[in-house]
Structures are given as C-alpha cells and as structure tokens.
C-alpha positions as CSV (number, residue, x, y, z in Angstrom):
1,M,17.7,-2.1,-23.4
2,M,16.6,1.2,-21.8
3,I,13.8,1.4,-19.3
4,G,12.4,4.8,-18.2
5,I,10.8,5.0,-14.7
6,D,8.6,7.8,-13.4
7,I,9.8,8.5,-9.8
8,R,7.9,11.8,-9.2
9,V,6.0,10.2,-6.3
10,L,9.2,10.5,-4.3
11,A,8.7,14.2,-4.2
12,G,5.7,13.7,-1.9
13,D,4.9,11.8,1.2
14,L,7.3,8.8,1.4
15,Q,4.8,7.0,3.7
16,N,2.4,6.9,0.8
17,G,1.7,3.4,-0.5
18,I,2.9,4.3,-4.1
19,A,6.1,5.8,-2.7
20,Q,6.7,2.7,-0.6
21,Y,6.1,0.4,-3.6
22,L,8.7,2.3,-5.6
23,L,11.2,2.5,-2.8
24,N,11.0,-1.3,-2.3
25,I,11.0,-2.5,-5.9
26,L,13.6,-0.1,-7.4
27,P,16.7,-1.4,-5.5
28,E,15.8,-5.0,-6.4
29,L,14.9,-4.2,-10.0
30,I,18.0,-2.3,-10.8
31,K,20.5,-5.0,-9.7
32,L,18.8,-7.8,-11.7
33,D,20.5,-7.0,-15.0
34,P,23.5,-4.5,-15.1
35,Q,23.2,-4.5,-18.9
36,I,19.8,-2.7,-18.7
37,K,20.0,1.0,-18.4
38,F,17.3,2.6,-16.1
39,K,16.4,6.2,-16.8
40,L,14.7,7.8,-13.8
41,F,12.4,10.8,-14.4
42,F,12.0,13.2,-11.4
43,S,10.5,16.6,-11.3
44,S,9.7,19.0,-8.5
45,L,9.7,22.8,-7.9
46,K,10.9,22.2,-4.3
47,K,14.3,21.0,-3.4
48,H,14.3,17.3,-2.6
49,K,17.3,15.3,-1.5
50,L,17.2,12.0,-3.2
51,D,19.6,10.2,-1.0
52,Y,19.4,6.5,-2.0
53,D,22.3,4.1,-2.4
54,W,20.7,2.6,-5.6
55,L,21.1,5.9,-7.3
56,K,24.8,5.3,-7.4
57,E,24.6,2.1,-9.5
58,K,26.3,2.3,-12.9
59,N,23.2,1.4,-14.9
60,I,21.2,4.3,-13.4
61,E,20.7,7.7,-15.0
62,L,18.7,10.3,-13.0
63,Y,17.0,13.1,-15.0
64,R,15.9,15.8,-12.6
65,F,13.7,18.7,-13.6
66,K,12.6,21.8,-11.7
67,I,9.1,21.8,-13.2
68,S,5.8,21.8,-11.2
69,N,4.0,18.5,-11.4
70,H,0.7,20.4,-11.5
71,F,2.0,22.1,-14.7
72,L,3.2,18.7,-16.1
73,F,-0.2,17.1,-15.4
74,A,-2.1,20.0,-17.0
75,S,0.1,20.0,-20.0
76,S,-0.2,16.3,-20.3
77,K,-4.0,16.4,-20.1
78,I,-4.4,19.3,-22.6
79,F,-1.6,18.8,-25.1
80,N,-0.4,15.2,-24.4
81,R,3.0,16.8,-24.0
82,P,5.8,16.7,-22.9
83,C,6.8,13.2,-23.8
84,L,8.7,11.8,-20.8
85,D,10.7,9.3,-22.9
86,K,12.1,12.3,-24.8
87,M,12.9,14.1,-21.6
88,V,15.1,11.2,-20.5
89,R,16.7,11.0,-24.0
90,G,15.0,7.9,-25.1
91,A,13.6,4.7,-23.7
92,D,12.3,1.4,-25.0
93,I,9.6,1.2,-22.4
94,F,8.4,3.6,-19.7
95,F,7.4,2.2,-16.3
96,S,4.9,4.1,-14.2
97,P,4.2,2.9,-10.6
98,H,0.7,4.5,-10.7
99,F,-1.7,5.9,-13.3
100,F,-0.1,9.4,-13.3
101,L,-0.4,11.2,-16.6
102,A,2.8,10.4,-18.4
103,P,2.7,11.1,-22.2
104,L,5.1,9.1,-24.4
105,S,6.2,9.3,-28.0
106,G,5.2,6.6,-30.5
107,E,8.8,5.2,-30.2
108,C,8.3,4.1,-26.5
109,K,6.0,1.5,-25.0
110,S,4.2,2.0,-21.7
111,A,3.8,-0.1,-18.6
112,V,1.5,1.1,-15.9
113,V,0.9,-0.3,-12.4
114,F,-2.7,-0.3,-11.1
115,H,-2.9,-0.8,-7.3
116,D,-6.7,-0.7,-7.0
117,L,-9.9,0.9,-8.4
118,S,-11.5,1.6,-5.0
119,F,-12.6,5.1,-6.1
120,L,-14.9,3.3,-8.6
121,R,-16.1,0.6,-6.3
122,Y,-16.7,2.9,-3.4
123,P,-16.8,6.6,-4.4
124,E,-18.6,7.5,-1.2
125,F,-15.4,6.7,0.7
126,F,-13.5,9.6,-1.0
127,S,-13.8,13.3,-0.9
128,W,-15.3,15.0,-4.0
129,R,-11.9,16.5,-4.8
130,K,-10.2,13.0,-4.7
131,N,-13.0,11.6,-6.9
132,I,-12.4,14.3,-9.5
133,W,-8.7,13.8,-9.4
134,H,-9.0,10.0,-9.7
135,R,-11.7,9.8,-12.4
136,F,-11.2,12.9,-14.6
137,E,-7.8,14.6,-14.0
138,M,-5.8,11.4,-14.2
139,N,-8.3,9.6,-16.5
140,P,-7.3,6.0,-15.5
141,K,-9.6,4.4,-18.1
142,K,-7.8,6.2,-20.9
143,Q,-4.5,5.2,-19.5
144,A,-5.5,1.5,-19.0
145,L,-6.8,1.3,-22.6
146,A,-3.7,3.0,-24.0
147,A,-1.0,1.2,-22.0
148,D,0.9,-1.5,-23.8
149,K,1.3,-3.4,-20.5
150,I,-0.4,-3.3,-17.2
151,I,0.7,-4.7,-13.9
152,A,-2.2,-5.4,-11.4
153,V,-1.1,-6.0,-7.8
154,S,-3.9,-8.6,-7.3
155,R,-6.4,-10.7,-9.2
156,S,-9.1,-8.5,-7.7
157,T,-7.6,-5.4,-9.3
158,R,-7.2,-7.3,-12.6
159,N,-10.8,-8.2,-12.6
160,D,-11.8,-4.6,-11.8
161,L,-9.8,-3.3,-14.8
162,I,-11.6,-5.7,-17.1
163,Y,-15.0,-5.0,-15.5
164,F,-14.9,-1.1,-15.3
165,F,-12.7,-0.3,-18.3
166,G,-13.0,-3.2,-20.6
167,T,-9.3,-3.6,-20.6
168,N,-7.8,-6.4,-22.7
169,S,-6.9,-9.2,-20.3
170,N,-4.0,-10.3,-22.4
171,K,-2.0,-7.2,-21.6
172,I,-2.6,-7.5,-17.8
173,K,-0.1,-9.3,-15.6
174,V,-0.9,-10.0,-11.9
175,I,2.3,-9.4,-9.9
176,Y,1.9,-9.3,-6.2
177,S,3.8,-6.7,-4.1
178,G,6.4,-7.8,-1.7
179,L,7.2,-7.8,2.0
180,S,9.8,-5.4,3.2
181,K,12.9,-6.9,4.8
182,N,12.2,-4.6,7.8
183,F,9.5,-7.1,8.8
184,L,11.6,-10.2,8.5
185,V,13.7,-9.5,11.7
186,K,12.1,-9.4,15.1
187,P,13.0,-6.2,16.9
188,N,14.9,-6.7,20.2
189,Q,13.5,-5.8,23.6
190,E,15.4,-2.5,23.8
191,E,14.0,-1.3,20.5
192,M,10.5,-2.3,21.6
193,E,10.8,-0.5,24.9
194,K,11.9,2.7,23.2
195,V,8.9,2.5,20.7
196,K,6.5,1.7,23.5
197,S,7.6,4.8,25.4
198,K,7.7,7.0,22.2
199,Y,4.1,6.2,21.3
200,L,2.8,5.8,24.9
201,L,1.6,2.3,24.1
202,P,-0.4,0.3,26.7
203,E,0.5,-3.1,28.0
204,K,-2.2,-5.2,26.1
205,F,-3.8,-3.9,23.0
206,F,-5.4,-4.7,19.7
207,L,-3.8,-2.7,16.8
208,Y,-5.1,-1.1,13.7
209,L,-2.4,0.4,11.4
210,G,-3.2,2.4,8.3
211,K,-4.6,5.7,7.2
212,I,-7.7,7.0,9.1
213,E,-10.3,7.1,6.4
214,P,-13.8,5.5,5.8
215,R,-12.6,2.7,3.6
216,K,-10.6,1.2,6.5
217,N,-13.7,0.6,8.6
218,I,-12.3,2.1,11.8
219,I,-15.8,2.9,13.1
220,G,-16.5,-0.9,12.9
221,I,-13.3,-1.6,14.8
222,I,-14.3,0.8,17.6
223,K,-17.8,-0.6,17.8
224,A,-16.5,-4.2,17.9
225,F,-14.0,-3.2,20.6
226,E,-16.8,-1.7,22.7
227,T,-18.4,-5.1,23.1
228,F,-15.2,-7.0,23.7
229,S,-15.4,-8.6,27.2
230,D,-11.9,-8.1,28.6
231,K,-11.6,-4.5,29.6
232,S,-7.9,-4.9,30.5
233,F,-7.3,-4.7,26.7
234,H,-6.8,-1.4,24.9
235,L,-7.3,-0.4,21.2
236,V,-4.5,1.4,19.5
237,I,-5.3,3.1,16.2
238,A,-2.1,4.1,14.3
239,G,-1.9,6.2,11.2
240,E,-2.3,9.7,9.8
241,L,-5.7,11.3,9.5
242,G,-7.0,11.0,5.9
243,W,-10.0,12.3,4.1
244,L,-13.6,12.2,5.6
245,C,-12.3,11.2,9.0
246,K,-14.7,13.3,11.1
247,D,-17.1,10.4,11.6
248,V,-14.3,8.3,12.9
249,L,-13.2,10.9,15.4
250,K,-16.9,11.4,16.5
251,A,-17.2,7.6,17.1
252,Y,-14.1,7.8,19.3
253,D,-15.3,10.9,21.2
254,T,-18.7,9.3,22.0
255,S,-17.4,5.8,22.7
256,P,-18.1,4.5,26.2
257,C,-14.6,2.9,26.0
258,K,-12.9,6.1,25.0
259,R,-10.3,5.9,27.8
260,L,-9.1,2.6,26.4
261,I,-8.8,3.8,22.8
262,H,-5.6,5.5,21.7
263,F,-5.0,7.4,18.4
264,I,-1.2,7.6,18.2
265,G,-0.8,9.2,14.8
266,S,1.5,8.2,12.0
267,V,4.2,5.6,12.8
268,D,7.7,5.9,11.4
269,E,8.7,3.1,9.1
270,K,11.5,2.1,11.3
271,D,9.1,1.8,14.3
272,K,6.4,-0.3,12.6
273,S,7.8,-3.7,13.3
274,S,8.1,-2.9,17.1
275,V,4.5,-1.6,17.1
276,Y,3.3,-4.8,15.5
277,Q,5.3,-6.9,17.9
278,L,4.0,-5.1,21.0
279,S,0.4,-5.7,19.9
280,K,-1.7,-8.9,20.7
281,T,-3.7,-8.9,17.4
282,L,-3.9,-6.8,14.3
283,I,-7.5,-5.8,13.3
284,Y,-7.8,-4.9,9.7
285,P,-11.5,-5.3,8.6
286,S,-11.2,-3.0,5.6
287,F,-14.1,-2.6,3.2
288,F,-11.8,-2.8,0.2
289,E,-8.1,-3.3,-0.6
290,G,-6.1,-3.5,-3.8
291,F,-3.4,-5.5,-1.8
292,G,-3.2,-4.6,1.9
293,F,0.3,-4.6,3.4
294,P,-0.5,-4.5,7.2
295,P,-1.9,-8.1,7.5
296,L,1.1,-9.5,5.6
297,E,3.6,-7.4,7.8
298,A,1.9,-8.5,11.0
299,M,1.9,-12.2,10.0
300,A,5.6,-12.1,9.3
301,L,6.2,-10.9,12.8
302,R,4.1,-13.7,14.4
303,I,1.1,-11.5,15.1
304,P,-2.3,-13.1,14.4
305,V,-4.6,-11.1,12.1
306,I,-8.3,-10.4,11.8
307,T,-9.2,-9.1,8.4
308,S,-11.9,-9.1,5.7
309,R,-13.0,-11.8,3.4
310,N,-13.4,-9.4,0.5
311,S,-11.5,-7.8,-2.5
312,S,-7.8,-8.8,-2.7
313,I,-7.3,-9.7,1.0
314,P,-8.0,-13.4,0.8
315,E,-5.5,-13.6,-2.1
316,V,-2.8,-12.2,0.3
317,V,-3.6,-13.9,3.5
318,G,-5.0,-17.2,2.3
319,D,-6.2,-19.3,5.3
320,S,-3.6,-17.7,7.5
321,A,-5.8,-15.0,9.1
322,L,-9.2,-15.0,10.7
323,L,-11.5,-13.6,8.0
324,V,-14.7,-11.7,8.8
325,D,-17.5,-9.8,7.2
326,P,-16.4,-6.1,7.6
327,Y,-20.1,-5.0,7.7
328,N,-20.8,-7.4,10.7
329,V,-19.6,-5.7,13.9
330,G,-20.7,-8.8,15.9
331,E,-18.5,-11.0,13.8
332,I,-15.5,-8.8,14.2
333,S,-16.0,-8.7,18.0
334,Q,-16.4,-12.5,18.1
335,A,-13.1,-12.9,16.2
336,M,-11.4,-10.8,18.8
337,E,-12.8,-12.9,21.6
338,S,-11.7,-16.1,19.8
339,L,-8.1,-15.1,19.2
340,I,-7.6,-13.9,22.7
341,S,-9.4,-16.8,24.6
342,N,-8.3,-19.7,22.4
343,D,-4.6,-20.3,22.5
344,F,-4.7,-23.2,20.1
345,L,-6.5,-21.1,17.5
346,R,-4.2,-18.2,18.0
347,Q,-1.0,-20.3,17.7
348,S,-2.4,-21.9,14.6
349,F,-2.9,-18.5,12.8
350,V,0.6,-17.4,14.0
351,E,2.3,-20.5,12.4
352,K,0.2,-20.3,9.2
353,G,1.0,-16.6,9.0
354,I,4.7,-17.1,9.2
355,Q,4.6,-19.6,6.3
356,R,2.3,-17.4,4.2
357,S,4.4,-14.3,4.5
358,K,7.4,-16.2,3.1
359,L,5.6,-16.4,-0.3
360,F,6.1,-12.6,-0.7
361,S,9.3,-10.7,-1.4
362,W,10.3,-7.6,-3.3
363,Q,13.0,-9.6,-5.1
364,K,10.3,-11.9,-6.5
365,T,8.2,-8.9,-7.4
366,A,11.1,-7.3,-9.2
367,E,12.0,-10.4,-11.1
368,E,8.5,-10.9,-12.4
369,T,8.2,-7.2,-13.2
370,L,11.4,-7.1,-15.2
371,D,10.5,-10.3,-17.1
372,F,7.2,-8.6,-18.0
373,L,8.8,-5.3,-19.0
374,V,11.4,-6.9,-21.4
375,S,9.1,-9.6,-22.9
C-alpha cells in the first residue's frame, strides 16, 4: 500500500500546533509497517533543511518541489490542480494533517485531520484576514464533505463537523493526539536552573503557556491573578504574540499587579518541561480548544492544572484538573486560592493528572491512525 502525506506545514513555524502534530505522529506512523510505502509531499520556494532521522527509513520517499504554496493554493482553488497524488507518482490514500487545499485524482482516496472549528464557533477571536483564510480560501466545508475519511482530534471537533457542515458521521473517526515523550521525563535540577536563568523566571509563579490571542482568555487570567491574595506569587505568561493581542497587552500595562506579571515570549520546545516543572500551577482557562496540549503536558510533569469545563478540554483532562467557567474571573481566582492553600486537594490533582496523562501517547495515536487509513 502507498500512503501520501502532505508535509508542507514543515516549511513554516515548527512551534505551530499542526507542525508539532506532524512531527510527533510521523516517526511513530512510519515504523508501524515497513511494507507500507509513505510518500511525502513537500513544497517551498525557500530552502528548508529537512533534517529528521525518520526520513532515512527505507519505506519513505520524499518528493520535494520548489513551488510557492501560495501558488499551489491558488491553483488548487481555481483549477483543482495539480493533483498531489500524481506529483508523488501515485498513492492509494492521501493523508493531510490539516484542511489545506490538496487536490487529488479520482484514483486516490483522501483523509483529512480536523483539529478544531474555533473560527466558526468564535469568529470574533480571529482577525478578518484569518477568518477569510479559514472560511473561504481553504473552504473547510467543501473539504469535509469531499473527504473519504476524516480524523477529528476530539469528540467536540467531531460534533462541530456534523453541526456546522452536515458531515456524514460514519466517515469521522475520533483519534486523540498524543503526549510527547519530552514530557515523560522530569528535567534535572541543572537543566531547570539554566531555564530559570534563561527566561528570568521568578521563584513562585502561576504559568500560562500558549499563544497570546483572545481565545486563550489571558485577560481573564490577569484579572483573576489581581485578586489572588498571596502577593509573593508571580504570573508568568509564556508564548508568542498572536493576532488581536493588543487588549491583552493593555490589560497588562494597566494592571495594579504589573510588577508581578512577566511576559517571557516563546519557549523553546526543549525548555518547556523545565518551565512547567518550575511553576506551581498551570492556568489554562481557554474559551475553546480542539484538544489542548498544555494541560496534558503539565499533568504528566506533576503540575496541577486549572482549566475550562468547555469544548474538548474535559475529554482530555477528565476529573484530573480543576475545571472552571472561563467567563467567571472570580471562579478562576478561587481555583488558584484552593490549589495553593489546600495541600490535599493539590496532591489529589497531581496524582490523578499523572494517571490521566498515561492514557495518551503518539504511538497509540499512530496505531489508530494507520488502522483507519488502511481500513
């Protein structure tokens, strides 16, 4: 069997959630069956070094093109060409890790991963340009209806596909994403001290880790922190600035607790486990998530989590995190007080979190994905 895979996302920001999905699942997927040939489609005008050990596997064929992806998307939208399966010299099924435009011939089936439909649930959380790209340029509804198989990373996303697009539920398979092995090993003291110095981290702090954008409810975190009673604690907000972040920065600039709030920017993947480990609690009261990696990552590292009781988040954390209403700042603040002041409650969530995180692995995700692709 021949499986085509669209890896164009690796030409962009590798911290991007779709890129991380691909980088985690591919090494596991490829080694499951050496008899299956994986044909990888990559295109970029810029020179990109694809330096991954899994590219050396015998059942891998990399097809690299120096074509602008803007041109490919435009041609795909207008002419429904070129057919990517033909560009990789044939495939039985073509696997797309996101709803990028990827025309195929009638000889090849398609499998598309949908991570979330947040742009339909909350268009106000996105810039006008992003909304146009999501809704019209990529046309996810058309792709969902045309796909032979769809992987939804949560039941929440599956339900949204049915609700917004009328997608046939029989062709949707819920396959949860995995937990990177980076978060299964506790960093040593030396590593943590280096990371603490690198990002100028305070001694005691609550942590938010993710992109700085409206959907993540960072203003709510800041307001909840302002009413937290113990002023020996700091708040660390880690992540790159995203779209519509001006209101977040304004909330920080005008906060009476500004001296205790630290924006440390994007965190390198290799440093994330240390940043989690140095924190006292992860605060992640997002308004909406298709999956939500940070709560799972923090739980694996014995860090208690405060997060939302909405969208896919309860599917991921179960009863292993303190769930709050993201619109209720007082509830978020009270959760912070509870986890810091009540050692029994804190330890309970730590122990539950460890057990919960063991349910997720990229090997399991890859096995379920391959079974679905070949069935």
